[in-house]
SERO-4910 file (N, C-alpha, C, O; in steps of 0.05 Angstrom, whole numbers):
BEGIN
 pado doro    nc1    nc2    nc3   cac1   cac2   cac3    cc1    cc2    cc3    oc1    oc2    oc3
  Met    A   2983   2902    866   2958   2897    895   2977   2883    917   2994   2867    910
  Thr    A   2971   2890    944   2987   2878    957   2979   2857    974   2955   2860    974
  Thr    A   2983   2843    984   2974   2810    997   2973   2812   1020   2992   2821   1033
  Pro    A   2946   2804   1033   2943   2812   1064   2960   2797   1071   2971   2781   1056
  Pro    A   2967   2803   1105   2987   2787   1118   2973   2755   1128   2987   2736   1137
  Leu    A   2943   2754   1125   2929   2736   1130   2907   2733   1117   2886   2746   1120
  Ala    A   2913   2708   1096   2898   2705   1077   2875   2677   1092   2884   2655   1097
  Ile    A   2851   2684   1096   2830   2664   1105   2811   2661   1087   2799   2681   1079
  Ala    A   2805   2634   1077   2781   2628   1054   2760   2634   1075   2759   2632   1100
  Asn    A   2742   2642   1056   2716   2645   1061   2696   2625   1055   2693   2623   1031
  Pro    A   2682   2609   1068   2666   2582   1057   2641   2605   1054   2628   2598   1034
  Leu    A   2632   2623   1062   2602   2632   1066   2613   2657   1039   2600   2678   1039
  Ala    A   2629   2655   1022   2621   2683   1008   2603   2687    994   2599   2711    990
  Gly    A   2584   2667    978   2570   2673    968   2548   2676    978   2527   2682    966
  Ile    A   2551   2672   1004   2523   2682   1025   2527   2708   1028   2509   2725   1027
  Asp    A   2557   2714   1032   2560   2742   1039   2557   2762   1016   2550   2785   1020
  His    A   2562   2753    991   2559   2777    972   2526   2776    967   2512   2796    967
  Gly    A   2520   2757    965   2488   2751    963   2463   2771    986   2443   2783    980
  Val    A   2474   2767   1007   2459   2780   1034   2465   2811   1020   2447   2825   1011
  Ala    A   2493   2820   1021   2498   2847   1013   2484   2855    987   2477   2879    991
  Leu    A   2478   2848    967   2472   2856    941   2434   2866    947   2422   2887    944
  Trp    A   2427   2843    956   2396   2837    964   2392   2867    982   2373   2882    977
  Phe    A   2407   2873    998   2398   2896   1016   2403   2925    998   2389   2944    993
  His    A   2428   2917    990   2431   2941    971   2415   2949    948   2416   2971    938
  Ala    A   2401   2930    939   2381   2939    924   2357   2944    931   2340   2948    914
  His    A   2352   2944    962   2318   2944    973   2328   2973    992   2309   2979   1007
  Leu    A   2345   2986    995   2347   3003   1011   2335   3034    999   2339   3046    978
  Thr    A   2324   3037   1016   2307   3065   1014   2318   3092   1032   2331   3090   1052
  Pro    A   2313   3109   1023   2321   3136   1042   2310   3134   1073   2326   3140   1091
  Thr    A   2285   3127   1078   2275   3121   1103   2290   3097   1118   2296   3098   1142
  Phe    A   2295   3074   1100   2308   3051   1117   2333   3061   1125   2344   3058   1147
  Val    A   2342   3073   1103   2367   3082   1113   2379   3100   1136   2401   3100   1146
  Ser    A   2351   3120   1142   2357   3132   1157   2348   3112   1186   2363   3115   1205
  Val    A   2329   3097   1190   2328   3077   1208   2353   3061   1225   2360   3056   1248
  Leu    A   2366   3057   1188   2390   3039   1204   2409   3061   1214   2421   3054   1234
  Arg    A   2413   3081   1206   2436   3100   1211   2429   3096   1245   2445   3084   1260
  Gly    A   2405   3107   1254   2395   3114   1282   2401   3082   1302   2406   3082   1326
  Ile    A   2400   3057   1284   2403   3037   1308   2432   3034   1305   2439   3023   1326
  Thr    A   2452   3038   1289   2481   3031   1283   2493   3048   1295   2517   3047   1296
  Glu    A   2479   3071   1308   2492   3097   1327   2499   3079   1354   2518   3084   1368
  Phe    A   2483   3062   1359   2484   3040   1395   2512   3028   1390   2523   3022   1411
  Gly    A   2526   3024   1369   2557   3016   1369   2577   3035   1352   2598   3031   1338
  Ser    A   2566   3052   1358   2588   3076   1346   2609   3085   1365   2606   3078   1388
  Ser    A   2632   3099   1358   2656   3098   1378   2650   3116   1389   2659   3117   1412
  Glu    A   2630   3143   1379   2624   3166   1399   2605   3156   1429   2608   3160   1453
  Trp    A   2584   3140   1414   2567   3128   1434   2578   3110   1451   2564   3109   1471
  Ile    A   2597   3096   1453   2602   3078   1473   2625   3097   1482   2627   3094   1506
  Ala    A   2640   3112   1476   2651   3128   1496   2638   3149   1512   2648   3163   1529
  Ile    A   2618   3149   1504   2601   3164   1523   2596   3149   1547   2607   3154   1569
  Val    A   2578   3130   1542   2576   3109   1563   2591   3097   1580   2584   3091   1603
  Leu    A   2619   3090   1564   2638   3085   1580   2652   3102   1601   2661   3097   1624
  Ser    A   2651   3128   1583   2653   3154   1613   2636   3157   1631   2644   3167   1651
  Ile    A   2608   3150   1630   2597   3156   1650   2595   3127   1667   2586   3130   1689
  Ala    A   2600   3108   1662   2611   3083   1674   2642   3077   1691   2647   3062   1710
  Val    A   2658   3096   1676   2687   3106   1698   2676   3117   1717   2679   3108   1740
  Leu    A   2664   3137   1714   2647   3158   1739   2639   3149   1759   2644   3157   1782
  Phe    A   2620   3122   1747   2597   3116   1774   2627   3095   1788   2628   3095   1813
  Phe    A   2646   3081   1774   2658   3062   1785   2680   3079   1805   2682   3073   1829
  Val    A   2693   3098   1795   2708   3123   1815   2689   3123   1833   2694   3107   1851
  Phe    A   2667   3136   1834   2651   3151   1855   2645   3126   1881   2645   3127   1905
  Lys    A   2640   3104   1860   2627   3075   1881   2663   3067   1899   2666   3057   1921
  Arg    A   2682   3075   1880   2705   3060   1890   2715   3028   1886   2729   3014   1901
  Cys    A   2701   3021   1860   2701   3002   1852   2724   2991   1829   2718   2981   1807
  Trp    A   2755   2996   1843   2778   2997   1824   2771   2972   1811   2780   2980   1790
  Gln    A   2765   2950   1806   2765   2925   1798   2753   2931   1783   2765   2938   1763
  Ser    A   2726   2932   1782   2712   2934   1763   2710   2957   1734   2702   2956   1711
  Leu    A   2723   2978   1752   2733   3000   1731   2767   2991   1717   2773   2998   1694
  Leu    A   2777   2981   1728   2799   2972   1708   2790   2947   1690   2802   2943   1669
  Met    A   2768   2930   1700   2754   2903   1679   2750   2928   1658   2769   2935   1644
  Met    A   2726   2942   1657   2713   2961   1636   2729   2974   1621   2723   2977   1597
  Val    A   2752   2984   1631   2774   2998   1614   2788   2973   1602   2792   2978   1578
  Val    A   2796   2952   1607   2810   2932   1596   2794   2919   1579   2807   2910   1560
  Ala    A   2774   2915   1578   2756   2893   1569   2742   2909   1536   2742   2898   1514
  Val    A   2733   2933   1542   2722   2954   1517   2742   2961   1501   2750   2947   1482
  Pro    A   2750   2980   1506   2775   2997   1495   2794   2976   1482   2802   2977   1459
  Gly    A   2801   2957   1501   2823   2936   1491   2816   2921   1471   2832   2914   1454
  Gly    A   2786   2912   1471   2776   2895   1458   2774   2910   1425   2777   2896   1405
  Met    A   2769   2931   1424   2766   2951   1399   2793   2953   1386   2796   2950   1361
  Leu    A   2812   2957   1404   2844   2966   1393   2845   2942   1381   2851   2940   1357
  Leu    A   2840   2921   1396   2848   2892   1389   2832   2887   1356   2846   2878   1338
  Asn    A   2805   2894   1350   2802   2898   1326   2809   2908   1309   2806   2902   1285
  Glu    A   2820   2928   1318   2837   2942   1290   2859   2936   1284   2868   2947   1264
  Trp    A   2877   2919   1298   2901   2902   1295   2887   2871   1273   2900   2857   1256
  Val    A   2856   2867   1281   2855   2843   1264   2839   2851   1234   2835   2835   1215
  Lys    A   2830   2879   1236   2831   2888   1201   2851   2891   1192   2852   2884   1169
  Ile    A   2875   2902   1203   2900   2904   1188   2905   2884   1181   2915   2884   1158
  Leu    A   2903   2859   1192   2912   2834   1194   2896   2822   1166   2908   2808   1149
  Val    A   2874   2828   1165   2863   2810   1144   2860   2824   1123   2866   2813   1102
  His    A   2851   2846   1122   2851   2861   1099   2830   2857   1083   2832   2853   1059
  Arg    A   2810   2856   1094   2782   2851   1077   2770   2874   1067   2766   2891   1084
  His    A   2762   2880   1045   2756   2908   1035   2723   2908   1050   2716   2891   1066
  Arg    A   2707   2929   1040   2675   2924   1049   2667   2925   1023   2679   2932   1003
  Pro    A   2634   2915   1027   2617   2909   1012   2613   2931    987   2616   2926    963
  Phe    A   2607   2955    998   2603   2983    983   2620   3005    999   2620   3010   1023
  Val    A   2636   3016    975   2653   3045    983   2642   3066    971   2654   3086    978
  Asp    A   2624   3070    956   2618   3083    936   2576   3083    937   2561   3065    930
  Gly    A   2570   3107    946   2545   3113    950   2532   3134    958   2549   3148    970
  Trp    A   2502   3149    958   2506   3175    976   2495   3169   1002   2489   3189   1015
  Phe    A   2491   3141   1016   2496   3136   1040   2518   3132   1050   2519   3137   1075
  Val    A   2544   3123   1037   2565   3113   1050   2582   3133   1065   2588   3155   1056
  Asp    A   2590   3123   1087   2598   3142   1108   2619   3132   1132   2618   3138   1156
  Trp    A   2637   3113   1118   2655   3091   1122   2673   3084   1116   2670   3080   1092
  Ser    A   2702   3075   1123   2723   3076   1110   2740   3055   1124   2731   3044   1144
  Gly    A   2767   3048   1113   2782   3026   1130   2772   2985   1120   2759   2976   1101
  Tyr    A   2780   2977   1135   2772   2952   1119   2745   2937   1139   2735   2948   1158
  Ser    A   2739   2914   1132   2712   2902   1140   2710   2884   1159   2692   2882   1175
  Phe    A   2732   2870   1155   2728   2844   1173   2757   2845   1198   2781   2844   1195
  Ala    A   2737   2847   1228   2714   2849   1237   2700   2873   1236   2711   2894   1227
  Ser    A   2675   2873   1244   2659   2892   1247   2662   2914   1264   2647   2910   1283
  Gly    A   2674   2936   1268   2674   2953   1287   2658   2964   1309   2664   2973   1331
  His    A   2632   2960   1296   2600   2973   1306   2598   2950   1326   2596   2953   1350
  Thr    A   2599   2929   1314   2591   2899   1326   2604   2892   1350   2589   2885   1368
  Ile    A   2629   2893   1355   2646   2884   1366   2649   2907   1388   2660   2899   1409
  Gly    A   2642   2930   1388   2637   2946   1404   2609   2945   1423   2607   2953   1447
  Ala    A   2593   2935   1410   2565   2935   1417   2572   2909   1437   2568   2910   1461
  Thr    A   2581   2890   1425   2580   2860   1443   2599   2867   1466   2594   2858   1489
  Leu    A   2620   2882   1462   2639   2890   1492   2623   2905   1510   2620   2896   1533
  Leu    A   2612   2926   1503   2604   2950   1513   2576   2932   1530   2579   2931   1555
  Tyr    A   2556   2922   1520   2534   2916   1529   2535   2887   1540   2515   2878   1552
  Gly    A   2563   2871   1536   2563   2849   1543   2572   2853   1576   2560   2844   1596
  Gln    A   2595   2870   1574   2606   2879   1598   2589   2888   1620   2593   2882   1643
  Leu    A   2565   2905   1609   2551   2915   1628   2533   2895   1641   2527   2894   1665
  Ala    A   2526   2879   1619   2504   2853   1632   2523   2837   1652   2511   2826   1670
  Leu    A   2550   2835   1650   2563   2824   1673   2564   2836   1696   2566   2822   1716
  Phe    A   2564   2870   1698   2559   2875   1716   2534   2875   1728   2532   2865   1751
  Ile    A   2515   2884   1718   2485   2881   1723   2477   2849   1733   2468   2847   1755
  Ile    A   2480   2830   1719   2466   2808   1726   2471   2794   1755   2456   2778   1765
  Pro    A   2492   2802   1765   2505   2792   1793   2487   2801   1814   2482   2789   1834
  Met    A   2477   2828   1806   2465   2839   1826   2431   2838   1829   2415   2852   1842
  Ile    A   2426   2816   1811   2396   2812   1808   2391   2781   1815   2397   2760   1804
  Lys    A   2373   2787   1846   2371   2757   1850   2347   2743   1837   2341   2720   1840
  Asn    A   2334   2758   1824   2302   2740   1808   2321   2729   1784   2338   2742   1772
  Arg    A   2313   2702   1780   2317   2698   1752   2312   2708   1721   2324   2708   1700
  Arg    A   2282   2717   1732   2265   2724   1696   2287   2750   1696   2300   2755   1676
  Gly    A   2290   2768   1721   2309   2796   1714   2336   2788   1699   2342   2796   1676
  Arg    A   2352   2771   1714   2371   2764   1693   2366   2755   1671   2369   2772   1654
  Ile    A   2360   2740   1665   2344   2733   1633   2337   2752   1617   2342   2751   1593
  Leu    A   2320   2776   1632   2315   2799   1621   2335   2810   1614   2335   2812   1590
  Val    A   2359   2820   1624   2383   2839   1617   2394   2820   1600   2406   2833   1582
  Tyr    A   2395   2799   1596   2418   2782   1581   2401   2784   1556   2412   2785   1534
  Ser    A   2374   2785   1558   2365   2778   1531   2369   2806   1510   2373   2807   1486
  Ala    A   2367   2830   1534   2366   2861   1526   2395   2856   1513   2392   2853   1489
  Ala    A   2421   2854   1521   2438   2859   1511   2440   2850   1486   2444   2862   1465
  Thr    A   2436   2822   1491   2440   2811   1460   2429   2820   1437   2438   2820   1414
  Phe    A   2396   2830   1449   2380   2841   1426   2397   2863   1409   2400   2867   1384
  Val    A   2408   2878   1433   2416   2905   1413   2441   2899   1403   2445   2911   1382
  Ile    A   2465   2880   1414   2479   2872   1395   2477   2864   1367   2491   2872   1349
  Val    A   2454   2846   1365   2440   2836   1341   2430   2865   1318   2434   2873   1295
  Leu    A   2415   2873   1341   2406   2899   1318   2431   2905   1309   2434   2899   1286
  Val    A   2451   2914   1319   2468   2937   1309   2483   2913   1289   2489   2924   1268
  Gly    A   2489   2888   1291   2502   2871   1273   2483   2877   1250   2494   2886   1230
  Phe    A   2459   2874   1248   2440   2882   1228   2441   2905   1215   2440   2904   1191
  Ser    A   2443   2924   1227   2441   2953   1214   2466   2949   1201   2463   2947   1177
  Arg    A   2493   2947   1212   2517   2944   1190   2513   2926   1162   2522   2935   1141
  Ile    A   2500   2902   1161   2503   2883   1147   2477   2897   1125   2482   2894   1101
  Ala    A   2452   2911   1130   2438   2922   1116   2445   2944   1105   2435   2951   1084
  Leu    A   2463   2959   1118   2475   2988   1105   2497   2985   1086   2505   3003   1073
  Gly    A   2508   2954   1084   2518   2951   1063   2554   2961   1072   2570   2969   1055
  Ala    A   2561   2959   1100   2585   2970   1120   2600   2944   1124   2623   2944   1134
  His    A   2586   2920   1117   2601   2901   1124   2589   2873   1116   2564   2874   1119
  Tyr    A   2598   2851   1108   2591   2830   1103   2575   2819   1133   2577   2829   1156
  Phe    A   2558   2793   1123   2549   2778   1138   2573   2766   1161   2572   2769   1185
  Thr    A   2592   2752   1149   2616   2737   1166   2631   2762   1184   2643   2757   1204
  Asp    A   2626   2790   1171   2642   2797   1187   2624   2815   1214   2636   2829   1231
  Val    A   2603   2813   1213   2587   2814   1233   2589   2788   1262   2591   2792   1286
  Leu    A   2590   2761   1244   2594   2742   1263   2616   2747   1275   2618   2747   1300
  Gly    A   2640   2752   1254   2669   2757   1265   2665   2775   1294   2668   2767   1317
  Gly    A   2661   2791   1288   2652   2813   1315   2650   2807   1334   2669   2805   1350
  Met    A   2618   2799   1339   2604   2779   1355   2625   2759   1362   2630   2760   1386
  Phe    A   2637   2745   1352   2652   2719   1359   2680   2731   1376   2686   2721   1398
  Leu    A   2691   2745   1370   2715   2760   1382   2711   2776   1404   2727   2777   1422
  Gly    A   2685   2791   1403   2679   2801   1428   2665   2792   1444   2657   2806   1463
  Thr    A   2659   2768   1443   2650   2748   1471   2681   2729   1481   2687   2718   1502
  Ser    A   2696   2729   1457   2718   2714   1460   2741   2739   1484   2755   2731   1503
  Trp    A   2738   2762   1477   2760   2771   1492   2743   2784   1518   2756   2792   1538
  Leu    A   2717   2786   1517   2701   2784   1552   2709   2761   1561   2722   2763   1582
  Thr    A   2704   2735   1552   2709   2712   1567   2735   2707   1578   2738   2694   1599
  Leu    A   2761   2722   1559   2791   2717   1577   2797   2736   1592   2817   2734   1605
  Cys    A   2776   2766   1596   2782   2782   1609   2772   2767   1636   2787   2761   1654
  Leu    A   2746   2764   1634   2728   2747   1656   2753   2723   1671   2759   2727   1694
  Leu    A   2762   2705   1660   2786   2688   1670   2799   2698   1686   2800   2693   1710
  Val    A   2814   2720   1671   2848   2731   1683   2832   2743   1701   2841   2737   1723
  Ser    A   2811   2759   1705   2811   2769   1734   2797   2759   1750   2789   2773   1768
  Arg    A   2790   2733   1749   2783   2713   1769   2807   2718   1794   2802   2733   1813
  Pro    A   2828   2707   1791   2844   2706   1805   2852   2732   1831   2858   2730   1855
  Leu    A   2848   2755   1814   2848   2782   1823   2829   2791   1841   2832   2808   1859
  Arg    A   2809   2777   1837   2785   2776   1856   2792   2773   1889   2800   2752   1899
  Arg    A   2787   2792   1902   2784   2791   1932   2758   2781   1946   2735   2786   1939
  Ala    A   2766   2763   1970   2742   2755   1983   2723   2772   1995   2715   2766   2018
  Val    A   2717   2791   1984   2697   2807   1993   2675   2818   1977   2678   2812   1953
  Val    A   2651   2832   1984   2629   2843   1969   2635   2863   1959   2644   2881   1974
  Pro    A   2634   2869   1927   2643   2895   1914   2619   2915   1931   2597   2906   1938
  Pro    A   2628   2938   1934   2606   2961   1945   2585   2967   1924   2566   2980   1933
  Val    A   2584   2962   1898   2560   2960   1885   2541   2938   1893   2517   2943   1894
  Ile    A   2549   2918   1897   2536   2900   1908   2524   2894   1933   2505   2879   1939
  Ala    A   2540   2911   1948   2539   2910   1983   2512   2932   1986   2496   2928   2003
  Asp    A   2511   2951   1970   2493   2972   1975   2463   2968   1971   2444   2981   1980
  Val    A   2465   2942   1953   2439   2926   1948   2430   2905   1969   2406   2901   1971
  Leu    A   2444   2894   1982   2438   2877   2004   2427   2885   2024   2429   2908   2032
  Pro    A   2413   2863   2040   2404   2874   2066   2428   2874   2085   2450   2863   2082
  Asp    A   2420   2892   2111   2441   2891   2135   2447   2860   2148   2432   2841   2150
  Ala    A   2467   2861   2152   2481   2831   2164   2467   2829   2191   2456   2848   2201
  Thr    A   2466   2808   2201   2442   2803   2229   2470   2803   2243   2491   2798   2231
  Pro    A   2469   2811   2272   2491   2802   2290   2502   2782   2293   2486   2764   2296
  Ala    A   2528   2774   2294   2545   2743   2303   2533   2737   2328   2532   2755   2345
  Leu    A   2523   2714   2334   2513   2697   2356   2536   2691   2374   2552   2676   2364
  Val    A   2539   2699   2397   2560   2701   2412   2556   2675   2433   2535   2678   2446
  Pro    A   2571   2652   2437   2564   2630   2462   2561   2643   2483   2574   2664   2487
  Val    A   2541   2632   2503   2537   2640   2531   2544   2612   2547   2531   2591   2546
  Pro    A   2566   2618   2560   2574   2603   2570   2557   2593   2602   2552   2609   2621
  Val    A   2549   2567   2600   2522   2552   2613   2544   2545   2631   2566   2538   2621
  Pro    A   2540   2547   2665   2552   2534   2696   2542   2505   2689   2521   2499   2677
  Val    A   2560   2490   2698   2560   2457   2692   2556   2452   2730   2568   2462   2750
  Gln    A   2537   2436   2728   2533   2431   2761   2558   2411   2772   2567   2396   2756
  Ala    A   2567   2411   2794   2588   2391   2800   2575   2368   2803   2553   2365   2812
  Glu    A   2592   2347   2794   2585   2326   2793   2584   2314   2827   2597   2324   2844
  Val    A   2565   2291   2831   2568   2283   2859   2574   2252   2864   2554   2236   2864
  Thr    A   2592   2245   2868   2606   2217   2868   2597   2201   2892   2597   2207   2916
  Ala    A   2587   2179   2877   2569   2166   2891   2590   2148   2916   2606   2133   2906
  Val    A   2590   2149   2939   2602   2131   2953   2590   2108   2958   2566   2106   2963
  Pro    A   2606   2088   2956   2592   2052   2962   2587   2052   2990   2602   2062   3006
  Val    A   2562   2038   2996   2555   2033   3019   2568   2006   3031   2574   1988   3015
  Ser    A   2573   2002   3059   2590   1981   3064   2566   1952   3064   2544   1955   3074
  Glu    A   2571   1935   3057   2551   1911   3057   2542   1907   3087   2519   1902   3094
  Ser    A   2565   1909   3106   2553   1904   3134   2565   1928   3149   2584   1943   3143
  Leu    A   2547   1927   3171   2549   1953   3191   2566   1937   3213   2565   1912   3218
  Ile    A   2581   1954   3225   2604   1945   3249   2585   1952   3264   2587   1951   3288
***
C-alpha cells in the first residue's frame, strides 16, 4: 500500500462517512437520474462547451485581457485540482455500483471546482456591467446556487465526500481570487469593449470661450487747487 505524498488528518471523517452512507442507502433510479442531470453542469464536457462560446465571444469583441483571464482561471484551476488529487491521494466513497461512472481520486471534487471556476468567472465578467444592485445580487446568487447544486449532486451520488466538495469550492474561490489580484496591475485605464457597448454616448467636452476684458480706466487725481 502506497503512502500518499500529503497526509491530511480529516476532523470531519465521521460526517463524511455518515452523509455518504445515508445518501447511498436512499438512492433510487429516479433520484440518480435527476442527480446525473444536475452534475452535468460541472462536467468537463459542459465546461468545454461554455468556455468555447466565451472564448469566441471575447475574440469577436477583441477583449484580449478577458480572454486571457478566462483561459487561465478555468482550465488552469482545473489542472491545479488534478495535481491536488494526486498529492492528497484520497479514495472515493463508492467505486462499485450500477450507477458508478467515475474513477480517480476524490479530493477535491473536480465537478465542484469546475463549476466554481466557470460560473464564478462568468459572474465576475457580468456583475461590473450591471448598474442595478438587485441585478448584481441576482447574478451572484444564481452562480452560487448552481455551484452548490453541483456539489450536492456529487455528494448524493457517492462520487465525493462532503469535505471533497467543500475543498473544491475553497480551492476554486482561492484560485479565482489569486487570478483577479494578479490581473489588476495588468489592466489598462480604459473601459473594456464589453462594458463600453452598454454605456451611453459620452457628452462632448466643454471648451472654454475667452471673454474680452474691458480696459481698466486709470483714475487721474485732481489737483486740489486750480491755477
